[in-house]
N, C-alpha and C positions, 0 to 999 in steps of 0.2 A: 602560405598561411599554415600555422601549426594549431592543432587541436589537442587538448588534454582529455583523453578518454575517461580517466578517473574523475576529473572535475565534472564532466558532462553527466556521469552516472550519479555523482553526489547531488548535483542540482536536480536531476530528474527524480531521484528518490525523495529529496526534500519537498519538491513540488507535489508529488503524489501523496506524501503524508499530510500536507496542507489540505489537499483536496479531500483526503479521507476524513479529516477533522470537520470540514464544511459539510460533507455528505452525512457524516455521523450526526451532526446537530440537526441538519435539515430533514433527514430521513427518519432517524430513530427517535426523534423527539416529537414526531407528529402526534396529533390528538389520539390516534388509535394505537399508541405505543403498547407493546405487549401482544398485539394482534396484528402482526405485520401484513401489509397488503401485498398483492401480487406485484404491484409497481415497486414497492420498497425492496422486495426480494430480487426483482429483475435488476434494479439499479445496483444493489449490493453485489450480486453475482457478477455483473459486468465489470464493476470496479475491481473486484477480487481477481477476476481473470486477467485484467490489464496489469494489476499489481504483481501477479505471478510472473507475467512476461517481462516486466521491467526488472523485477528482482533477479531473473535469470541472467540479465546483462551484468549484474554485479559479480557473477561467478566467472566471467570471461577474463582471462589473463594471458600475458605473453611475457615470459621471463627475459626475452631478448630486447625488450623495450625498457630502457632505464628510466626509472621514476614515473612510469605511466603503465597503463594496462595491467594493473595489479588485481589480484583476486580480492574483491571487497565483500565477499559473501558473509564474512564474520563481522564486518564493520557496519554495513548498511542493510536495512530491511524496511520494507513498506508495511505499515500496519494495515491489517485487513478490516473490513467492515463486518461486524458480528452483531447479531441480535442477542441482547442479554436475556437470559432466562429470568422470569419473574420468580421471586422467592415465594413459594407456596407454603412454607413451613412457618406457621404463625403460632409457635409454641410459647 
């Protein structure tokens, strides 16, 4: 059996970005948006820690493997969960 490391990383990154979108909607659009709860922060931090670890895999490469195991760090990136700052400038 052959496995393509580049495609596995592309798939993992794409799935993490889908999860980020779901969590973003489910966490950041809660009724208390703007005043994040401890649970929201905990989930966001756990996701971002995992995203960092998966993104690190995109930096791994081996020039001796033709057409696979390339450095994908400039091509792939997982979007992090971030709480948006509310705009308090009502000028």
